[in-house]
N, C-alpha and C positions, 0 to 999 in steps of 0.2 A: 355818301349817298348822292344819287343823281337828282337834280332839280329838273322835272319834266315840264314841258309846256302843255296847256290844255289840248291844243291841236294834236300833239303827239299821242296823247292817251285816247283821244277821240278816234284817231286813225287806228290805234292798236286794238280797239274794241269794235271796229266796224260801226263807228258813230254811236257807241253805247247801245248796240242792237239788243233787243229783248232776248234773242236766243243766246246771247253771251252771259246772261245773268246766272250766277252760280250761288247767290245768297242774298238775303234781304233782312234788314233789321230796322229798328226804330230810327236810327241815325242815318240810314242810307242803304245803298245797294252795293253788292260786290259783283264785278264783271270779270270774265276770263278774257285776257288780252294776249297778244303775241309781240315779243320784242326780239331784236337781233341779240344773240348771245353775248357778243363782244361789245358792241357799241350801245346797247340798250335803246336803239332807235326802233320805231315801229316796224313790225313785219306784217305780211299779209295774213289776216285771220284765217285759221283753219287750213292754211296752205301746207302745213307740215314743216315749214321753215321757222327758224328761230325757236325761242323758248316760250312756254306758256307762263303767264304771270297772273296774279290776282290783283285787280284794281278796285279799291274801295272808294266810292264816290259819295261824299257826305251830303246830307240834305242841307242846302245853303241857308234855310230859315231856322235851323236849330242852333241856339246859343250853346247848348251842351255839346253839340257836335264839334264846334270850333275848339272848345276846351279839350275835348277828347283827342282831336286831331293833333293839337299841340303836345299833349301828353305822350301820344304814340310816337311822334317824331323825336321828342326829347329822350324817352327811355330806349326805344329800339335803335335810335341813332347812336347811342352810347354803350349799348350792351351787346355782347356776342357770345353765343353758346349754342351747341348743336341741338338743344331742345327748346330754343326760342325761335319763333318765326323770323325769317330774315327780311328786313325792310330794305328794298332796293332803292327807293327814292320817293319823292312827293311832288305835288303840284299845288301852288297857291296862286290862282289866277283870278284876281278880283274876288267874286263871290264863290268861285269854284275851289273846293278843297278835296284833294284826292291823295291816296296813299297807294304805293305799288309794292307788292310783296312777292316772294317766291310762291309758286303755285303748289298746293298740297292736294294731289290727285285723289286721295282716299277720303277727303272731306273731314267733317268733325266727328268726334267721338260720340256725341249725342245722337247724330244721325244713324250710327251703327247700332248703338245700344237700344234705341227706341224705334228702330226700323222705320225711319221716316221714308225711306225708299225701299220698297219690298224686294228690289233686285239686289240689295246689299247682302253680302254673306254675314252670317252670325259670327261675331268675334269669339274665337276659342278662349279657353281659360289662359293658355300660355300667352296669347296675344294681348289679352287684357292685362296680364301681369307685366308684360313688356311695356305697354303703354303707361301703366301706373308708375313704373320705374323711371321712364323717360320724363314724365311730368314732375315726379318727385325731384329728379336731378335739376330740372329747371328752377323749381321753387327754392331748393337748397342753395343753388347758385345765386339767386336774387337776394336771399336772406344773408348770404355770406359776402356779397360784393362790397367793395369799398364804400360806396354810397348805398347803404342797405335799402332794399326796395320791398315794399309790401304790395302785392299784386291787387288785393282788395276784392276782386270779382272772379274768384276761381270757380269755374263750373265746366261741365262736360262739353258745352258748345264752344268753349274757348281752348279746347285741345284739338289741334288739327293733326292729320296723319299723312305722312308721305307715302310713296308707293310701297315701301317696306314696313308700313305701320309704325314708323318711328314717330313718337309724339313730339309736337312742338306747340308751346303755348303762345297764344295770340291775344290781341285786344288789350293793350296797356292803357286804354283811355281813362280808367279809374285808378291806375297805380299811383302810389304815394311814396315819397322818400320816408324811410323809417325814422323813429324818434331820435332826437339829438342827444348827445352824450349825457348819460345819467337819467334820461327819461325812459319810462317803461312803455309809453304809448303816444300816439298822435291823436289829437282831438279834431274831428272833421265832420262834415255834413254826412248824414247816413244816406248812402247811395250804394246800390249793388243789386243783388238778385235774391228775392225772398226764397227761403228754403236752403240757400247756400251760405248766407251771411251769418257770421258768428253771433251768438246771443249777446255778448258784451257790447258788440258794435251796434247792434240794433237797439239795445236798451239805452246806451249812454253816448254813442258817437265816439267812444274810445276805440281806436284801431291799434291792435297789437300785431307784432310780427306773427305771433301764433294764431291770429285770426285767420290767416291763410291756411293754417293746419286744419282748422275746423272745416273750411270749404273742401280741402283735400279729402277729409274723412267722409263728407257727403258724397263726393264723386266715387270714392272707393265703395261706398254702400250701393251706389247706382250700378257699379260694375259687378258687384256680387249678385245683385238681385235682378238686374235688367229693368229696373223700375225708376221712373223719374222722381227727382227730389220733391216736386210738387205736382199733384195731378188730381184735379177736382172730379175727374171721371171715376176715380176709385171709390169704393163704398165709404160711407161716413165713418170717421175715425181713422181712415187710412190715407187721407189727402196729403198729409205731411209725412214723407218717407221716414225721416229720422225719428219723429215722435212715435210712429207706428212700429217701425222695425227694430228699434233699439233693444227692447226687452228680449227679442229673439236671438240677439248676439251673445247672450250670457249662457246659452244652453246648446250643446252639440245637437241634441235631438230637435230642438226648435229651429236651429240654424238651417237644417236641411229643408224645412218647409218654405223658407223665403229665398233660397238660392235659385238663380235663373235656371229654369228647366232646360234651356237651350244648351247649357254646358254640363249637364249631368254626366257623370262618369269620366269627365276630363281631368279631374283634380283628385288629390287624396284628401280624405276627411281632415287629416292633420294640417294640410296646407290651407284649406278653407277656414278651419278653426283659427289658425294663426292670423290669417287675413282679417277675420272678424274681430279678433282681440285688438289688432292694430287699429281697426276702424273705431272701436270703442275708445281707445286712448286718444285718437284725434278729435273725437266728439265730446271730450270732457267739457262741462259747462264753464269751468274756470280755466282761462288761458295758461296760467302758471303750471297746471297739471298736464297739459298736452306735451307730447314729445316735440323736439325740434324737427325740421324737415330733414336734417342730416340723419337723425336717428330713424325717422320713418323710412328713408331711402335704404339704410343698412338693413332694417328688418325685412323690407320687400326683397332685397337681394338675397337674404338668407332663404326666404320662401322660394325664390326662383332657383337657387342652387339645389335645394332639396328635391325639386321636381326634376332638374336636369340629370342628376345622377342617381336618383332614387336611393338616397342615403337612408340607412336604417335608423329609426328613432328608437333608442334604447331607454328602458326604464332605469331609474337609479338602482332599484333592487337587483336588476340583471347584472349591472356592472359591479355592484358590491359583491355579488356572488362570484363573478368571474375573477375577482382579485382576492378572494378569501377575506372579505370584509376590509379591503384596502390595507392588508397586513403589511407591516414594515418590511418583511423579507421579500415582498414583491416589488419594492421600489427600485426603478432602474434609472431614474434621473430626477433632478429638481431644478427649478428656475424661478425667476422673479414672480411669475404668475401662477405657479402651482407645481404639482408633483406628477411624475409619470410612473405608472405601475405596469407590471407585466400581468396580463390576464389570459384566460383560456376560454375560447368559444367554439361551438360546433361549426365545422367547416361549411356546412350547407345552410343551416338555419340561423347561424350566428347567435344561438342561445347559449347561456353559460354552461360550462362543463367542468368536471373535476380537474384540478391542476395536473398537468402532465398529459392530458388527453386533448383531442381536438386541435385547434389552430391557436398559435400564440399571437396575441395582439398587444399593442401598447395603448394604454388608457391614460389620457392626460386629464387630471382633475384640477380645475382652476380654483384659486383662492376666492372664497365668496365675498370678501371685503374689498376686492380690487375692481374699481370702475374700469381701469384700463384692461383688466382681464376680460370683462364682458365685451368690450369693443374688439379685442383680439379674437375672442371666441367667435364673434359674428363674422369677422374678416376671414378667419380660417375656414369656416363652413362655406362662406360665399365663394372664395377662390378655389379651394380644393374640391368643392362640390361641383364647380363649373368646369374645371380643367382636368385633363387626363393626359399623362405622358410617362414613359418608362422611367424618366429621371426625376419625377415628382413623387413624394411619398403618397401612398393611397389612403384617403380618408374613407373608412368603412361606414361610419355613422356618428351620431352624437346623442347627448342627453341634455335636456334643459328642463329641470324639475324646479320650477320657480327660478328666481334669479340667483339663488344661493347654491344651486347644484348645477354647475356647468361642466360637462365632460365631453371629450372627443376621443374617438376610437380609431386607431390607425393600424395598418399592417406593421408587424414587428420587424425591426432591422437588427439582426443578431450581432453584427460587428460594431454596433454603436456609432459614435460620431467620429468624424475625421479629427476633430479637436483632441479627443482622447488618445488617438493613435500618434498624432504628431508630437504631442507634449507629454506622452507616456503617463497619463493619469493613473493607469494600471500598469505596474512594472512587469506583469505577466504578458502584456501585449508585445508582440514582435514588431520591430521597426518596419514601416512600410518601405518596400523596395521602390526604386526609381520608376520601373514599369507600372507598378500599382498606383503610384502617385499620379503618373500621367493619365492612367485609365480613369482615376477619380476626377481629375481636372477636366478631362474630355466629357465625362458624364454630367458634371455640374454645369459646364459651358453649354451643353445641349439643352439642359433645363432652362437656363436663362435666355438662350437664343429663342427657344419655343415661346417663353412668356412674352418676350419683346415683339415677336412676330404674330402672336395670337390675335384673333379678331378684336377682342377687347384687350388692347395692349396693356400689359401688367408690368409695373415696376416693383421689384421685390423689396427694395429699400433697406433690408438688414442682412445683407449677404456676409456670412462669416463661417469659419471652420466648424463651429459647434452646430450649425444648421445644415451641414452635409452629413447625412446618415448613410451607412454602408450595409448592404445585404450580405448574405453569406459568401458571395463571390466578389465582394468589394465593388459592386456596382453602386455608384453614387446616386442618392435621391435627396433633393432638397426638401426641407420641412419648415414648419413655423412661418405661416403666411400672415401672422397677426398684424404686421406693420405694412403689408403690401398695399399698393395703391393702383387704381386705374391710371393709365398713362394720359398725357395731355390730349385735349380735344383737337380736332382738325385745325391746322393752322397755328396751333400753339406749340412752343418749344419745351415747356416745362409745366409742372404742377407746383403750386405754392401750398405748403403745408407746414404744420408744426414740426420743428426739428426733433426727431426721435430716431434711435438706432444705437449703435455701439461705437464708442470712441476708438479711434485707430482704424476702423473700417469705413466710416462714413466719409463720403466725398467732400472735398473742401468747399465747393460751391454750395452744397446743401447745408453744411454747418454754418457757413457765413451768412446765407441769405434765406434759407428755407425753400429755395428753388430746387425742385427735385426733377432731374432729367432721366430719360431712359439710360443714358450713359453714366449716371451716378452709380448704377449697379456694376458697370465695367470697372470702376475704381475699386469697389469692394472685392471684385474678382481678382484684381491685380494684387491686393493685399494678401488674399488667400494663396495665390501663386507664390508670393514671396515667402510666406510661411512654409509652404511645401518644399521650396528650395533649401530653406535654412533650418527648418524645424524650430524656429523661434517665434514666439508670440508677437502679435501686432503691438501690444502694449505690455510691458513688463517692468515694473518699478524696481525689481530686484537686480536688473542689469546695471552696469556702471553708469554714472552720470553721462548724458549725451547719447545713450543707447536705449533709453526707455521706449521711444517711439521707433518701431522697426523701420518704417518707410523713411523717416527723416534720416535715420542713422545709416541705413544700407544703400539708399538710392545711388550715392556716388560709386559704390562698388560694382553696380550692375553694368557699367559701360566698359569695364576693362576685364579681359579674360584672367589676368594675373590676380587682380583684386577679388574677382568673383570666387576664385578658389578658396579664399580665406573665410568666406561666409557660408559656403555650401555645407550642408549637413554631412558630417564625417561618416555617419552610419550608412550612407549610400555611395561612398567612395568606390570607384572601380566599376560602378553599375551603368554608367552612361558615357557618351563621348563628349569631349570638350565642345564640339560643335552644337550638340543638342542642348547642353547646359547654357551655352552662350545665347542660343536662339530663344530659350525659355526666359532668360534674363532680359533680352531685348523686348520680348512680348510683354513681360511684366512692366517694364518702363513705359511702353506705349499705353498700357491700361492705367498707369498712375499719372498720366499727363494732368497738369493742374486744371486745364480747361476742358470741359466735356466734349466740345466739338473737335478736339484734337485726338480723342481716344477712338480706338477701333470699335466697330459694332461687335456684339457677341457672336454673330455669325462669322465675322472675320477672325475673331479670337479662336473660335472652334476650328476653323480651317487651318490656322497656324499651328494649333496644338496637334492636329492630326498629321500635319507635315513633320513636326518634331518627333512624333511617335514612330514615324516611318524611318527615322535615322537610327541605325543599329550601332551599339557600342563597338568601338574598335578594340581589337585584342591587344590593348596596351594598358598601362596603368591609367586609371581614371584620374580626374582632377583631384 
């Protein structure tokens, strides 16, 4: 952070000219200023040169102002996240206390919601949802940070919007470090904003991490209704938004009557209802019964995904009928979190039809007692609802009938998984030819390259042969996004997360540290390439001692053409040229480099595979 002189900030704001004022509060004023982009020295105001910044000048007579200034510098000086406002520097010059932030051209959420400026456009339903997700990400980050932070004064005026309506939370003046080990709360002076502050904090001064969740629930309610948390201009009995509106959130019919009329017809009743139910969870009187901000974020992302792809919401009865009451002879797969059934739906309406008619679909029914299953269900709906690519399996819809009936409906992949073909789970399956294996590898590489390059960069996290499904023409589509994660934020190299995945495929840096890189997926791809070359599983305890782990055992064989012959799958002998096999082995080695920054990108992997595919087998004996 830069330490500014008072003279610099005076110059940047044209001597704190009244026409540069962009905000005013109890503790001071906010001015628009201009600084040189590189040096952060003052630039001529309104000259079009340099970058606009927000300069908060605190009232020098306010004791509370000094404490809030210190808090702001301490917290924003140590925390970085795309949904937190960026503090560029500060000034402490005798009695003058100032803070310099990035400038947020769209102003605050409350100005938009409550039309403080009649020239502001009404926020659409989609934009409100985007803002809610951004703010939820910020709070989830604060609550999960090493020094857990409670924001304490979460409200719509503390959510600022950049030019693309990306939300960033500001004003850390009342933020507190979370409870020390073993404690449930912090006891502190009651200070905050009436109407947003959680009841337990107002009543006792006990501040919990989930006190922030209550404030988030109030802001969600403001976003649904377009009404302020507290407004004495409303009729008697309606001054406090939560007390008045809460009963309306329990009924779909009543909910319509309080939804903001400015966004009518922009959302599905299902999405509004889910948002209302989430609001109710956040507003629980007892903090222990509120969800964590991580759970809130996941629910909001599910609602967003439903909107983006208009996924069909199935009833449990529909899917029961489509699978002949989940009959045993319709089972096509089974995993840790549930069973996959074959079902039949009408091609156009997606309503259930008699077996053998209409369109075949795959219906995954999750085990009701699996907490991990619920999280994976949410992740799958979010990612496959948001993303579309020819090499990703298509999610057609879902069913959530309470938390004990969670189902997902996909396009059906008649050739099953790559895993089944490579390791001959079904003896009637023909061995995959060299050309088909290459085709599958190219399709899967396209999918991962797409995920890594998408706007919301996605790390798949659990890439393995059983997650590559094949259509009737052996086109590969990757499925099972239950463990997928959004990639690192700007400037970060990795995401830190709980180690989950499959032994033998998970990258060494992830297993050792929980640090998940985009190129952790490349390692998993390398393991699958090795399985395709050898038709041997990544982990197999039935192999001789020293050969259980495929990568550890075969890696030395990949550098020598002679040694490579000894581990290549004999079922594809004579189908490829030695040059193609050697290039595939070299690519596999690159993917399996121990350090992520030494591995190629998936785009590079894809290009190398396409080059190998162009090599035609010579008319000689194969390796």
